[in-house]
DRENDO-335135 format. One record per residue: residue number from 0; chain; residue in three letters; x, y, z of N, C-alpha, C in turn. Coordinates in pm, whole numbers. Each point is the difference from the previous one (the first is absolute). Layout:
<vofis>
{vofi NUM,A,ALA,{X,Y,Z},{X,Y,Z},{X,Y,Z}} ...
</vofis>
This chain:
<vofis>
{vofi 0,A,MET,{8901,11705,9063},{91,-121,28},{117,-17,-127}} {vofi 1,A,GLU,{-41,37,-118},{76,-5,-108},{127,66,13}} {vofi 2,A,LYS,{0,120,76},{134,41,11},{88,-39,90}} {vofi 3,A,ALA,{-81,-58,125},{82,-82,94},{62,-125,-59}} {vofi 4,A,MET,{-94,-85,-85},{84,-92,-102},{103,23,-98}} {vofi 5,A,GLN,{-28,96,15},{110,84,-148},{152,26,92}} {vofi 6,A,GLY,{-23,77,104},{127,10,76},{64,-100,82}} {vofi 7,A,ALA,{-109,-75,61},{62,-145,54},{63,-77,-56}} {vofi 8,A,HIS,{-68,-51,-94},{53,-93,-100},{14,-1,-124}} {vofi 9,A,GLY,{-41,146,-62},{57,32,-154},{-95,-47,-92}} {vofi 10,A,LEU,{-93,4,54},{-112,-68,-150},{-158,30,79}} {vofi 11,A,GLY,{-106,-8,-131},{-112,47,50},{-84,-131,60}} {vofi 12,A,TYR,{-85,74,45},{-129,-109,57},{-64,-116,-87}} {vofi 13,A,GLU,{-2,54,-130},{-55,-66,-136},{96,-131,-26}} {vofi 14,A,THR,{142,83,18},{91,-107,-60},{21,-95,106}} {vofi 15,A,TYR,{-12,46,134},{15,-101,119},{-126,-112,15}} {vofi 16,A,LYS,{-141,33,-84},{-90,-107,-25},{5,-54,-107}} {vofi 17,A,GLN,{47,17,-82},{38,-119,-114},{115,-33,-23}} {vofi 18,A,LYS,{83,18,98},{104,-131,-37},{66,-27,121}} {vofi 19,A,HIS,{-32,-148,21},{9,-50,143},{131,-33,25}} {vofi 20,A,GLY,{99,12,-101},{161,-16,54},{60,90,68}} {vofi 21,A,LEU,{-59,116,-6},{-2,146,10},{-76,43,177}} {vofi 22,A,ARG,{-130,-56,-26},{-92,20,145},{101,-105,92}} {vofi 23,A,MET,{22,-137,-37},{78,-97,88},{145,101,48}} {vofi 24,A,LYS,{85,50,-43},{81,60,23},{4,138,91}} {vofi 25,A,VAL,{-85,81,-40},{-63,116,108},{-48,-67,128}} {vofi 26,A,GLU,{-59,-123,8},{-56,-57,133},{138,-81,35}} {vofi 27,A,GLN,{49,-23,-21},{121,-99,54},{86,167,44}} {vofi 28,A,LYS,{-2,76,-78},{107,123,62},{-71,71,153}} {vofi 29,A,ARG,{-130,1,-6},{-115,46,99},{26,-104,90}} {vofi 30,A,GLU,{19,-124,2},{-32,-109,115},{166,55,62}} {vofi 31,A,GLN,{101,8,-57},{154,-13,33},{-8,107,96}} {vofi 32,A,GLU,{-54,165,-53},{20,159,88},{-73,-68,98}} {vofi 33,A,HIS,{-123,-52,-36},{-114,-24,121},{88,-94,138}} {vofi 34,A,GLN,{104,-100,-33},{45,-92,85},{125,80,38}} {vofi 35,A,GLU,{88,107,-68},{79,74,67},{-83,106,72}} {vofi 36,A,CYS,{-86,49,20},{-75,78,46},{-34,-86,192}} {vofi 37,A,GLN,{-26,-81,-42},{-59,-83,112},{115,-18,77}} {vofi 38,A,ARG,{132,-56,-64},{132,-3,107},{66,127,49}} {vofi 39,A,LEU,{-21,86,-110},{76,142,102},{-110,13,105}} {vofi 40,A,VAL,{-153,-4,19},{-59,43,73},{-7,-119,130}} {vofi 41,A,SER,{47,-126,-46},{36,-94,129},{137,92,57}} {vofi 42,A,ASP,{68,-41,-69},{166,109,77},{-59,92,66}} {vofi 43,A,ILE,{-31,130,-6},{-16,63,20},{-84,0,161}} {vofi 44,A,GLU,{-152,-70,-31},{-47,-30,123},{90,-62,112}} {vofi 45,A,ARG,{91,-127,-43},{103,-65,74},{101,66,91}} {vofi 46,A,LYS,{8,122,-77},{85,81,60},{-20,104,99}} {vofi 47,A,ILE,{-137,21,-51},{-77,86,131},{-25,-43,115}} {vofi 48,A,HIS,{-36,-195,7},{-51,-45,90},{132,-49,99}} {vofi 49,A,SER,{120,4,-38},{77,-65,38},{83,124,117}} 
</vofis>
């Protein structure tokens, strides 16, 4: 999990746990990426079913 946090967000899990501001930025980025993926899947499904 430490390597994943470091690779994806550039900070370790311990820092993530301790710094609320950084944690909020990471979570906002995750939410944006999730929404982008959902739009992409929706677009692909729409194209397949047309």
